[in-house]
Structure formats: C-alpha cells, structure tokens
N, CA, C and O atoms as a GROMACS GRO file, in nm:
protein
  544
    1ALA      N    1   0.083  -0.120   0.000
    1ALA     CA    2   0.000   0.000   0.000
    1ALA      C    3   0.087   0.126   0.000
    1ALA      O    4   0.058   0.222  -0.071
    2LYS      N    5   0.193   0.124   0.080
    2LYS     CA    6   0.281   0.241   0.089
    2LYS      C    7   0.347   0.267  -0.047
    2LYS      O    8   0.352   0.382  -0.091
    3ASN      N    9   0.396   0.163  -0.112
    3ASN     CA   10   0.459   0.180  -0.243
    3ASN      C   11   0.359   0.233  -0.346
    3ASN      O   12   0.393   0.317  -0.429
    4GLU      N   13   0.239   0.183  -0.339
    4GLU     CA   14   0.135   0.226  -0.433
    4GLU      C   15   0.103   0.374  -0.419
    4GLU      O   16   0.094   0.445  -0.519
    5VAL      N   17   0.087   0.422  -0.295
    5VAL     CA   18   0.054   0.563  -0.276
    5VAL      C   19   0.172   0.654  -0.309
    5VAL      O   20   0.154   0.765  -0.358
    6LYS      N   21   0.293   0.606  -0.282
    6LYS     CA   22   0.412   0.686  -0.315
    6LYS      C   23   0.419   0.707  -0.466
    6LYS      O   24   0.450   0.817  -0.511
    7LYS      N   25   0.391   0.602  -0.543
    7LYS     CA   26   0.392   0.614  -0.690
    7LYS      C   27   0.286   0.712  -0.738
    7LYS      O   28   0.303   0.777  -0.841
    8ALA      N   29   0.176   0.722  -0.663
    8ALA     CA   30   0.067   0.814  -0.699
    8ALA      C   31   0.092   0.956  -0.649
    8ALA      O   32   0.011   1.046  -0.674
    9GLY      N   33   0.204   0.977  -0.577
    9GLY     CA   34   0.239   1.112  -0.532
    9GLY      C   35   0.194   1.147  -0.391
    9GLY      O   36   0.198   1.264  -0.352
   10TYR      N   37   0.153   1.048  -0.314
   10TYR     CA   38   0.109   1.074  -0.178
   10TYR      C   39   0.214   1.025  -0.079
   10TYR      O   40   0.307   0.953  -0.115
   11ASP      N   41   0.199   1.066   0.047
   11ASP     CA   42   0.297   1.030   0.150
   11ASP      C   43   0.264   0.903   0.227
   11ASP      O   44   0.355   0.831   0.269
   12GLU      N   45   0.137   0.875   0.245
   12GLU     CA   46   0.098   0.764   0.332
   12GLU      C   47  -0.032   0.703   0.283
   12GLU      O   48  -0.116   0.771   0.223
   13ALA      N   49  -0.048   0.574   0.310
   13ALA     CA   50  -0.170   0.501   0.277
   13ALA      C   51  -0.256   0.488   0.402
   13ALA      O   52  -0.207   0.456   0.510
   14ILE      N   53  -0.384   0.514   0.386
   14ILE     CA   54  -0.478   0.489   0.495
   14ILE      C   55  -0.553   0.362   0.461
   14ILE      O   56  -0.616   0.350   0.355
   15MET      N   57  -0.545   0.268   0.552
   15MET     CA   58  -0.602   0.136   0.530
   15MET      C   59  -0.744   0.130   0.588
   15MET      O   60  -0.774   0.193   0.688
   16LEU      N   61  -0.830   0.052   0.521
   16LEU     CA   62  -0.966   0.031   0.566
   16LEU      C   63  -0.977  -0.110   0.621
   16LEU      O   64  -0.903  -0.200   0.580
   17ASP      N   65  -1.072  -0.129   0.714
   17ASP     CA   66  -1.094  -0.265   0.765
   17ASP      C   67  -1.181  -0.343   0.665
   17ASP      O   68  -1.215  -0.290   0.559
   18THR      N   69  -1.215  -0.465   0.698
   18THR     CA   70  -1.288  -0.551   0.605
   18THR      C   71  -1.430  -0.501   0.576
   18THR      O   72  -1.492  -0.547   0.480
   19GLU      N   73  -1.480  -0.408   0.657
   19GLU     CA   74  -1.613  -0.354   0.634
   19GLU      C   75  -1.608  -0.212   0.578
   19GLU      O   76  -1.712  -0.146   0.566
   20GLY      N   77  -1.488  -0.164   0.544
   20GLY     CA   78  -1.476  -0.034   0.479
   20GLY      C   79  -1.457   0.084   0.572
   20GLY      O   80  -1.460   0.198   0.527
   21TYR      N   81  -1.439   0.061   0.702
   21TYR     CA   82  -1.413   0.169   0.797
   21TYR      C   83  -1.263   0.198   0.801
   21TYR      O   84  -1.182   0.111   0.772
   22VAL      N   85  -1.228   0.321   0.837
   22VAL     CA   86  -1.088   0.358   0.850
   22VAL      C   87  -1.026   0.273   0.962
   22VAL      O   88  -1.081   0.264   1.072
   23ALA      N   89  -0.911   0.212   0.933
   23ALA     CA   90  -0.843   0.129   1.032
   23ALA      C   91  -0.718   0.199   1.082
   23ALA      O   92  -0.711   0.242   1.198
   24GLU      N   93  -0.618   0.210   0.996
   24GLU     CA   94  -0.491   0.271   1.033
   24GLU      C   95  -0.414   0.302   0.906
   24GLU      O   96  -0.461   0.273   0.796
   25ALA      N   97  -0.298   0.361   0.921
   25ALA     CA   98  -0.210   0.385   0.807
   25ALA      C   99  -0.116   0.266   0.792
   25ALA      O  100  -0.126   0.169   0.867
   26SER      N  101  -0.026   0.273   0.696
   26SER     CA  102   0.062   0.158   0.672
   26SER      C  103   0.159   0.135   0.788
   26SER      O  104   0.208   0.023   0.805
   27GLY      N  105   0.187   0.238   0.867
   27GLY     CA  106   0.277   0.221   0.981
   27GLY      C  107   0.240   0.306   1.100
   27GLY      O  108   0.320   0.324   1.191
   28GLU      N  109   0.119   0.359   1.100
   28GLU     CA  110   0.076   0.450   1.208
   28GLU      C  111  -0.070   0.426   1.244
   28GLU      O  112  -0.148   0.371   1.165
   29ASN      N  113  -0.105   0.468   1.364
   29ASN     CA  114  -0.245   0.474   1.404
   29ASN      C  115  -0.298   0.611   1.362
   29ASN      O  116  -0.221   0.704   1.339
   30ILE      N  117  -0.430   0.622   1.353
   30ILE     CA  118  -0.491   0.746   1.305
   30ILE      C  119  -0.596   0.796   1.404
   30ILE      O  120  -0.667   0.719   1.467
   31PHE      N  121  -0.603   0.929   1.415
   31PHE     CA  122  -0.699   0.997   1.501
   31PHE      C  123  -0.767   1.106   1.419
   31PHE      O  124  -0.708   1.161   1.326
   32LEU      N  125  -0.890   1.137   1.453
   32LEU     CA  126  -0.955   1.257   1.400
   32LEU      C  127  -1.012   1.336   1.516
   32LEU      O  128  -1.038   1.282   1.624
   33VAL      N  129  -1.031   1.465   1.493
   33VAL     CA  130  -1.091   1.555   1.593
   33VAL      C  131  -1.207   1.626   1.526
   33VAL      O  132  -1.193   1.683   1.418
   34ARG      N  133  -1.321   1.623   1.592
   34ARG     CA  134  -1.438   1.696   1.542
   34ARG      C  135  -1.513   1.752   1.662
   34ARG      O  136  -1.550   1.679   1.754
   35ASP      N  137  -1.533   1.883   1.660
   35ASP     CA  138  -1.604   1.952   1.770
   35ASP      C  139  -1.540   1.922   1.905
   35ASP      O  140  -1.610   1.908   2.005
   36GLY      N  141  -1.406   1.914   1.909
   36GLY     CA  142  -1.333   1.893   2.033
   36GLY      C  143  -1.329   1.750   2.083
   36GLY      O  144  -1.264   1.722   2.183
   37VAL      N  145  -1.396   1.659   2.014
   37VAL     CA  146  -1.396   1.517   2.051
   37VAL      C  147  -1.293   1.445   1.964
   37VAL      O  148  -1.287   1.466   1.842
   38ILE      N  149  -1.213   1.362   2.027
   38ILE     CA  150  -1.108   1.287   1.957
   38ILE      C  151  -1.158   1.145   1.935
   38ILE      O  152  -1.208   1.080   2.026
   39LYS      N  153  -1.142   1.097   1.811
   39LYS     CA  154  -1.180   0.960   1.777
   39LYS      C  155  -1.060   0.885   1.724
   39LYS      O  156  -0.979   0.940   1.650
   40THR      N  157  -1.050   0.759   1.762
   40THR     CA  158  -0.949   0.670   1.706
   40THR      C  159  -1.009   0.531   1.694
   40THR      O  160  -1.101   0.494   1.767
   41THR      N  161  -0.957   0.456   1.601
   41THR     CA  162  -1.007   0.322   1.573
   41THR      C  163  -0.988   0.231   1.696
   41THR      O  164  -0.883   0.235   1.760
   42PRO      N  165  -1.089   0.151   1.730
   42PRO     CA  166  -1.073   0.057   1.842
   42PRO      C  167  -0.972  -0.054   1.807
   42PRO      O  168  -0.940  -0.076   1.690
   43LEU      N  169  -0.925  -0.120   1.908
   43LEU     CA  170  -0.820  -0.219   1.891
   43LEU      C  171  -0.864  -0.349   1.823
   43LEU      O  172  -0.782  -0.439   1.806
   44ASN      N  173  -0.990  -0.362   1.786
   44ASN     CA  174  -1.035  -0.487   1.725
   44ASN      C  175  -0.990  -0.504   1.580
   44ASN      O  176  -0.999  -0.614   1.525
   45SER      N  177  -0.943  -0.396   1.515
   45SER     CA  178  -0.900  -0.409   1.376
   45SER      C  179  -0.763  -0.347   1.348
   45SER      O  180  -0.723  -0.332   1.233
   46ILE      N  181  -0.691  -0.312   1.453
   46ILE     CA  182  -0.561  -0.246   1.436
   46ILE      C  183  -0.458  -0.303   1.534
   46ILE      O  184  -0.493  -0.374   1.628
   47LEU      N  185  -0.333  -0.271   1.510
   47LEU     CA  186  -0.228  -0.306   1.605
   47LEU      C  187  -0.229  -0.205   1.720
   47LEU      O  188  -0.246  -0.086   1.696
   48PRO      N  189  -0.210  -0.251   1.842
   48PRO     CA  190  -0.210  -0.159   1.957
   48PRO      C  191  -0.077  -0.083   1.966
   48PRO      O  192   0.023  -0.139   2.011
   49GLY      N  193  -0.076   0.041   1.925
   49GLY     CA  194   0.046   0.120   1.928
   49GLY      C  195   0.075   0.179   2.065
   49GLY      O  196  -0.016   0.224   2.134
   50ILE      N  197   0.201   0.179   2.102
   50ILE     CA  198   0.243   0.241   2.229
   50ILE      C  199   0.219   0.392   2.224
   50ILE      O  200   0.169   0.450   2.320
   51THR      N  201   0.253   0.454   2.113
   51THR     CA  202   0.231   0.599   2.100
   51THR      C  203   0.082   0.629   2.101
   51THR      O  204   0.040   0.727   2.162
   52ARG      N  205   0.003   0.547   2.035
   52ARG     CA  206  -0.143   0.565   2.036
   52ARG      C  207  -0.196   0.563   2.178
   52ARG      O  208  -0.272   0.651   2.218
   53SER      N  209  -0.154   0.462   2.255
   53SER     CA  210  -0.198   0.451   2.394
   53SER      C  211  -0.156   0.572   2.476
   53SER      O  212  -0.232   0.622   2.559
   54SER      N  213  -0.034   0.620   2.454
   54SER     CA  214   0.016   0.737   2.526
   54SER      C  215  -0.067   0.861   2.494
   54SER      O  216  -0.100   0.938   2.584
   55ILE      N  217  -0.100   0.880   2.366
   55ILE     CA  218  -0.179   0.997   2.326
   55ILE      C  219  -0.320   0.988   2.384
   55ILE      O  220  -0.375   1.089   2.429
   56VAL      N  221  -0.379   0.870   2.384
   56VAL     CA  222  -0.512   0.855   2.444
   56VAL      C  223  -0.506   0.895   2.591
   56VAL      O  224  -0.594   0.967   2.638
   57SER      N  225  -0.406   0.849   2.664
   57SER     CA  226  -0.391   0.883   2.806
   57SER      C  227  -0.370   1.032   2.826
   57SER      O  228  -0.435   1.094   2.910
   58MET      N  229  -0.279   1.091   2.748
   58MET     CA  230  -0.251   1.234   2.762
   58MET      C  231  -0.373   1.318   2.727
   58MET      O  232  -0.401   1.418   2.794
   59ALA      N  233  -0.446   1.280   2.624
   59ALA     CA  234  -0.566   1.356   2.585
   59ALA      C  235  -0.671   1.350   2.696
   59ALA      O  236  -0.731   1.453   2.730
   60ARG      N  237  -0.694   1.234   2.750
   60ARG     CA  238  -0.793   1.220   2.859
   60ARG      C  239  -0.747   1.298   2.983
   60ARG      O  240  -0.829   1.360   3.050
   61ASP      N  241  -0.617   1.295   3.012
   61ASP     CA  242  -0.564   1.372   3.125
   61ASP      C  243  -0.587   1.522   3.106
   61ASP      O  244  -0.597   1.595   3.204
   62ARG      N  245  -0.595   1.567   2.982
   62ARG     CA  246  -0.615   1.709   2.953
   62ARG      C  247  -0.763   1.744   2.939
   62ARG      O  248  -0.798   1.857   2.903
   63GLY      N  249  -0.849   1.647   2.966
   63GLY     CA  250  -0.993   1.674   2.966
   63GLY      C  251  -1.064   1.650   2.834
   63GLY      O  252  -1.182   1.680   2.822
   64TYR      N  253  -0.994   1.597   2.737
   64TYR     CA  254  -1.059   1.567   2.609
   64TYR      C  255  -1.140   1.439   2.620
   64TYR      O  256  -1.101   1.345   2.690
   65HIS      N  257  -1.252   1.436   2.550
   65HIS     CA  258  -1.330   1.314   2.539
   65HIS      C  259  -1.270   1.235   2.423
   65HIS      O  260  -1.267   1.283   2.310
   66VAL      N  261  -1.224   1.113   2.451
   66VAL     CA  262  -1.164   1.028   2.348
   66VAL      C  263  -1.255   0.908   2.327
   66VAL      O  264  -1.283   0.833   2.421
   67LYS      N  265  -1.300   0.891   2.204
   67LYS     CA  266  -1.384   0.777   2.167
   67LYS      C  267  -1.301   0.679   2.087
   67LYS      O  268  -1.237   0.717   1.988
   68GLU      N  269  -1.303   0.556   2.128
   68GLU     CA  270  -1.240   0.450   2.050
   68GLU      C  271  -1.352   0.378   1.977
   68GLU      O  272  -1.412   0.283   2.028
   69GLU      N  273  -1.380   0.427   1.856
   69GLU     CA  274  -1.487   0.368   1.776
   69GLU      C  275  -1.456   0.383   1.628
   69GLU      O  276  -1.379   0.469   1.587
   70ARG      N  277  -1.518   0.298   1.550
   70ARG     CA  278  -1.496   0.299   1.406
   70ARG      C  279  -1.549   0.428   1.345
   70ARG      O  280  -1.645   0.488   1.394
   71PHE      N  281  -1.483   0.469   1.237
   71PHE     CA  282  -1.532   0.586   1.164
   71PHE      C  283  -1.509   0.568   1.015
   71PHE      O  284  -1.424   0.491   0.972
   72THR      N  285  -1.588   0.642   0.938
   72THR     CA  286  -1.584   0.629   0.793
   72THR      C  287  -1.486   0.727   0.730
   72THR      O  288  -1.438   0.819   0.795
   73ARG      N  289  -1.458   0.704   0.604
   73ARG     CA  290  -1.376   0.800   0.529
   73ARG      C  291  -1.443   0.936   0.526
   73ARG      O  292  -1.376   1.039   0.536
   74ASP      N  293  -1.576   0.939   0.512
   74ASP     CA  294  -1.648   1.066   0.512
   74ASP      C  295  -1.626   1.144   0.641
   74ASP      O  296  -1.609   1.265   0.638
   75GLU      N  297  -1.626   1.074   0.754
   75GLU     CA  298  -1.599   1.140   0.882
   75GLU      C  299  -1.457   1.197   0.884
   75GLU      O  300  -1.434   1.305   0.938
   76LEU      N  301  -1.364   1.124   0.826
   76LEU     CA  302  -1.227   1.173   0.819
   76LEU      C  303  -1.220   1.297   0.730
   76LEU      O  304  -1.153   1.394   0.764
   77TYR      N  305  -1.288   1.293   0.616
   77TYR     CA  306  -1.288   1.407   0.524
   77TYR      C  307  -1.343   1.534   0.588
   77TYR      O  308  -1.296   1.644   0.560
   78THR      N  309  -1.443   1.519   0.676
   78THR     CA  310  -1.509   1.636   0.735
   78THR      C  311  -1.459   1.669   0.876
   78THR      O  312  -1.518   1.752   0.945
   79ALA      N  313  -1.352   1.603   0.918
   79ALA     CA  314  -1.296   1.630   1.051
   79ALA      C  315  -1.238   1.770   1.059
   79ALA      O  316  -1.197   1.827   0.958
   80ASP      N  317  -1.235   1.825   1.179
   80ASP     CA  318  -1.169   1.954   1.202
   80ASP      C  319  -1.018   1.938   1.198
   80ASP      O  320  -0.946   2.028   1.155
   81GLU      N  321  -0.970   1.821   1.244
   81GLU     CA  322  -0.827   1.790   1.249
   81GLU      C  323  -0.811   1.640   1.235
   81GLU      O  324  -0.905   1.564   1.257
   82ALA      N  325  -0.692   1.599   1.197
   82ALA     CA  326  -0.657   1.456   1.196
   82ALA      C  327  -0.507   1.445   1.214
   82ALA      O  328  -0.431   1.534   1.175
   83PHE      N  329  -0.464   1.334   1.274
   83PHE     CA  330  -0.322   1.313   1.291
   83PHE      C  331  -0.289   1.165   1.303
   83PHE      O  332  -0.374   1.083   1.340
   84PHE      N  333  -0.164   1.132   1.271
   84PHE     CA  334  -0.111   0.998   1.287
   84PHE      C  335  -0.030   0.992   1.415
   84PHE      O  336   0.021   1.093   1.462
   85THR      N  337  -0.020   0.872   1.473
   85THR     CA  338   0.074   0.848   1.583
   85THR      C  339   0.150   0.720   1.553
   85THR      O  340   0.099   0.628   1.490
   86GLY      N  341   0.273   0.717   1.600
   86GLY     CA  342   0.354   0.597   1.583
   86GLY      C  343   0.495   0.622   1.632
   86GLY      O  344   0.533   0.736   1.660
   87THR      N  345   0.572   0.517   1.643
   87THR     CA  346   0.709   0.528   1.692
   87THR      C  347   0.790   0.623   1.604
   87THR      O  348   0.860   0.710   1.656
   88ALA      N  349   0.780   0.608   1.474
   88ALA     CA  350   0.854   0.697   1.383
   88ALA      C  351   0.778   0.827   1.358
   88ALA      O  352   0.839   0.934   1.350
   89ALA      N  353   0.646   0.819   1.346
   89ALA     CA  354   0.566   0.938   1.315
   89ALA      C  355   0.550   1.030   1.435
   89ALA      O  356   0.524   1.149   1.420
   90GLU      N  357   0.564   0.974   1.555
   90GLU     CA  358   0.537   1.046   1.680
   90GLU      C  359   0.395   1.099   1.672
   90GLU      O  360   0.301   1.020   1.678
   91VAL      N  361   0.374   1.230   1.661
   91VAL     CA  362   0.241   1.286   1.639
   91VAL      C  363   0.252   1.375   1.515
   91VAL      O  364   0.312   1.482   1.520
   92THR      N  365   0.195   1.328   1.404
   92THR     CA  366   0.208   1.397   1.276
   92THR      C  367   0.071   1.444   1.227
   92THR      O  368  -0.017   1.361   1.203
   93PRO      N  369   0.053   1.575   1.212
   93PRO     CA  370  -0.074   1.627   1.160
   93PRO      C  371  -0.099   1.578   1.016
   93PRO      O  372  -0.005   1.559   0.939
   94ILE      N  373  -0.225   1.560   0.983
   94ILE     CA  374  -0.267   1.525   0.847
   94ILE      C  375  -0.335   1.648   0.788
   94ILE      O  376  -0.431   1.699   0.845
   95ARG      N  377  -0.285   1.694   0.674
   95ARG     CA  378  -0.344   1.814   0.615
   95ARG      C  379  -0.446   1.784   0.507
   95ARG      O  380  -0.535   1.866   0.481
   96GLU      N  381  -0.435   1.667   0.443
   96GLU     CA  382  -0.535   1.631   0.343
   96GLU      C  383  -0.541   1.480   0.327
   96GLU      O  384  -0.444   1.408   0.354
   97VAL      N  385  -0.657   1.434   0.282
   97VAL     CA  386  -0.680   1.292   0.253
   97VAL      C  387  -0.756   1.285   0.121
   97VAL      O  388  -0.858   1.352   0.104
   98ASP      N  389  -0.707   1.206   0.029
   98ASP     CA  390  -0.772   1.191  -0.102
   98ASP      C  391  -0.795   1.327  -0.168
   98ASP      O  392  -0.902   1.352  -0.225
   99ASP      N  393  -0.695   1.412  -0.161
   99ASP     CA  394  -0.702   1.547  -0.219
   99ASP      C  395  -0.809   1.636  -0.157
   99ASP      O  396  -0.850   1.736  -0.217
  100ARG      N  397  -0.855   1.600  -0.038
  100ARG     CA  398  -0.951   1.682   0.036
  100ARG      C  399  -0.882   1.739   0.158
  100ARG      O  400  -0.826   1.665   0.239
  101ARG      N  401  -0.886   1.869   0.172
  101ARG     CA  402  -0.823   1.935   0.286
  101ARG      C  403  -0.897   1.899   0.414
  101ARG      O  404  -1.020   1.898   0.418
  102ILE      N  405  -0.820   1.870   0.518
  102ILE     CA  406  -0.876   1.842   0.650
  102ILE      C  407  -0.873   1.973   0.730
  102ILE      O  408  -0.767   2.032   0.749
  103GLY      N  409  -0.990   2.017   0.775
  103GLY     CA  410  -0.998   2.143   0.850
  103GLY      C  411  -0.938   2.257   0.770
  103GLY      O  412  -0.973   2.278   0.654
  104SER      N  413  -0.847   2.331   0.833
  104SER     CA  414  -0.784   2.445   0.767
  104SER      C  415  -0.666   2.404   0.680
  104SER      O  416  -0.607   2.487   0.610
  105GLY      N  417  -0.632   2.275   0.684
  105GLY     CA  418  -0.515   2.229   0.610
  105GLY      C  419  -0.386   2.249   0.686
  105GLY      O  420  -0.277   2.224   0.634
  106ARG      N  421  -0.398   2.293   0.810
  106ARG     CA  422  -0.283   2.314   0.898
  106ARG      C  423  -0.309   2.240   1.030
  106ARG      O  424  -0.423   2.205   1.059
  107PRO      N  425  -0.204   2.216   1.108
  107PRO     CA  426  -0.227   2.151   1.238
  107PRO      C  427  -0.329   2.230   1.321
  107PRO      O  428  -0.315   2.351   1.338
  108GLY      N  429  -0.429   2.162   1.372
  108GLY     CA  430  -0.529   2.226   1.455
  108GLY      C  431  -0.483   2.237   1.599
  108GLY      O  432  -0.379   2.182   1.635
  109PRO      N  433  -0.559   2.307   1.682
  109PRO     CA  434  -0.518   2.330   1.820
  109PRO      C  435  -0.507   2.204   1.905
  109PRO      O  436  -0.418   2.195   1.990
  110VAL      N  437  -0.594   2.107   1.884
  110VAL     CA  438  -0.587   1.984   1.963
  110VAL      C  439  -0.462   1.905   1.923
  110VAL      O  440  -0.387   1.859   2.009
  111THR      N  441  -0.441   1.891   1.794
  111THR     CA  442  -0.322   1.821   1.745
  111THR      C  443  -0.196   1.890   1.796
  111THR      O  444  -0.104   1.824   1.844
  112ALA      N  445  -0.192   2.022   1.785
  112ALA     CA  446  -0.073   2.098   1.829
  112ALA      C  447  -0.048   2.079   1.978
  112ALA      O  448   0.066   2.063   2.020
  113GLU      N  449  -0.154   2.082   2.059
  113GLU     CA  450  -0.138   2.065   2.204
  113GLU      C  451  -0.086   1.925   2.237
  113GLU      O  452   0.005   1.910   2.319
  114LEU      N  453  -0.144   1.824   2.173
  114LEU     CA  454  -0.100   1.687   2.201
  114LEU      C  455   0.042   1.662   2.150
  114LEU      O  456   0.120   1.590   2.213
  115GLN      N  457   0.075   1.720   2.036
  115GLN     CA  458   0.211   1.707   1.983
  115GLN      C  459   0.311   1.774   2.076
  115GLN      O  460   0.417   1.718   2.105
  116ASP      N  461   0.278   1.894   2.123
  116ASP     CA  462   0.366   1.966   2.215
  116ASP      C  463   0.384   1.887   2.346
  116ASP      O  464   0.495   1.875   2.397
  117THR      N  465   0.274   1.836   2.398
  117THR     CA  466   0.281   1.756   2.521
  117THR      C  467   0.365   1.631   2.499
  117THR      O  468   0.448   1.597   2.584
  118PHE      N  469   0.345   1.564   2.388
  118PHE     CA  470   0.421   1.443   2.358
  118PHE      C  471   0.571   1.472   2.356
  118PHE      O  472   0.650   1.398   2.414
  119PHE      N  473   0.610   1.580   2.288
  119PHE     CA  474   0.752   1.613   2.280
  119PHE      C  475   0.810   1.648   2.417
  119PHE      O  476   0.924   1.614   2.446
  120LYS      N  477   0.733   1.715   2.501
  120LYS     CA  478   0.778   1.742   2.638
  120LYS      C  479   0.798   1.612   2.716
  120LYS      O  480   0.896   1.596   2.789
  121VAL      N  481   0.705   1.521   2.699
  121VAL     CA  482   0.714   1.393   2.771
  121VAL      C  483   0.838   1.316   2.728
  121VAL      O  484   0.914   1.271   2.813
  122ILE      N  485   0.860   1.301   2.598
  122ILE     CA  486   0.973   1.219   2.554
  122ILE      C  487   1.108   1.284   2.582
  122ILE      O  488   1.211   1.217   2.582
  123LYS      N  489   1.107   1.416   2.606
  123LYS     CA  490   1.231   1.486   2.642
  123LYS      C  491   1.248   1.496   2.793
  123LYS      O  492   1.342   1.560   2.841
  124GLY      N  493   1.157   1.432   2.870
  124GLY     CA  494   1.167   1.432   3.015
  124GLY      C  495   1.130   1.564   3.079
  124GLY      O  496   1.173   1.592   3.191
  125LYS      N  497   1.051   1.647   3.009
  125LYS     CA  498   1.014   1.779   3.061
  125LYS      C  499   0.872   1.786   3.116
  125LYS      O  500   0.818   1.895   3.134
  126ASP      N  501   0.813   1.671   3.144
  126ASP     CA  502   0.679   1.667   3.202
  126ASP      C  503   0.682   1.562   3.313
  126ASP      O  504   0.679   1.442   3.287
  127ASP      N  505   0.686   1.609   3.437
  127ASP     CA  506   0.701   1.520   3.552
  127ASP      C  507   0.587   1.419   3.566
  127ASP      O  508   0.607   1.310   3.620
  128LYS      N  509   0.469   1.453   3.517
  128LYS     CA  510   0.353   1.364   3.531
  128LYS      C  511   0.378   1.228   3.466
  128LYS      O  512   0.324   1.127   3.511
  129TYR      N  513   0.459   1.225   3.362
  129TYR     CA  514   0.479   1.102   3.286
  129TYR      C  515   0.621   1.047   3.299
  129TYR      O  516   0.665   0.970   3.213
  130GLN      N  517   0.692   1.084   3.401
  130GLN     CA  518   0.830   1.036   3.420
  130GLN      C  519   0.837   0.883   3.425
  130GLN      O  520   0.936   0.825   3.380
  131SER      N  521   0.734   0.819   3.477
  131SER     CA  522   0.735   0.672   3.488
  131SER      C  523   0.733   0.604   3.352
  131SER      O  524   0.764   0.485   3.343
  132TRP      N  525   0.698   0.676   3.247
  132TRP     CA  526   0.697   0.620   3.112
  132TRP      C  527   0.838   0.610   3.054
  132TRP      O  528   0.859   0.538   2.956
  133LEU      N  529   0.933   0.681   3.111
  133LEU     CA  530   1.065   0.693   3.052
  133LEU      C  531   1.166   0.599   3.119
  133LEU      O  532   1.160   0.571   3.238
  134THR      N  533   1.258   0.553   3.038
  134THR     CA  534   1.372   0.474   3.087
  134THR      C  535   1.496   0.546   3.038
  134THR      O  536   1.518   0.557   2.918
  135TYR      N  537   1.577   0.595   3.132
  135TYR     CA  538   1.696   0.671   3.094
  135TYR      C  539   1.813   0.575   3.077
  135TYR      O  540   1.832   0.483   3.156
  136LEU      N  541   1.891   0.598   2.974
  136LEU     CA  542   2.008   0.515   2.945
  136LEU      C  543   2.135   0.597   2.963
  136LEU      O  544   2.245   0.545   2.944
   0.00000   0.00000   0.00000
C-alpha cells in the first residue's frame, strides 16, 4: 500500500478494515478531531500502538473526550483535524486525505497541544509522565 501511494504522489496510505471503515495507516495509528472530541479506531481491527496509547492517556488527562470507535472516510474528510501516531511518526498532523483538505489544512489546536505535550514527555520535561521513561 505504501509503495502504491508513493507512486501516486502521496505520502501515506490509509487502510480500511474488512467492512470499509478507517483502520490505520501503513505504519501508524490514526486519530480525528471533530467539535473537540477525539476519535481513534478501536483495537479490534488495528495493532495496539504504544504511541497511540500514550496519546489517548494524555488527551484524557487534559480533559478531552476520546472515543475508541470505528469511523468512515467521510468522517475523516469532514474532521476539524486529523493526525497519525507511531514510533517513527510520533504525532504527525494530516493536512489532506484523497485530495480533500482536513480542516484548515494546517495543524489544529488539539493536534498541536498533544504534539507539544508528547515532545515534552519524551524529552523528560513533564514530571507527570516520568514513569513512562527509561533513561540510558
């Protein structure tokens, strides 16, 4: 899938589950934000990502309502924001899907806040999550 989308000029493939719902990307988990609510695919059709789990915890700690439920491509197209999470991707905003701009086409406030928090955590600058880190 990744090779196919690269040949077509895109950066990443978004995979659908067997019933046509958004599942994940070729190497990342996916989130959308609409009206301040964060949605991500439940674990029944995706790999459980460590970064995904961390973002879900951080978002809930910040008072966001996080729903782990299936969503359609149409919901992704009309989201206010969307982002990928993963070991390599960390927290990466999505600006468009299938040539359709997501929200303003720029990182939204929820994505930016979670990305900023994530970077503070992995750099050891957030005491709340010190137990997540192993120093070498």
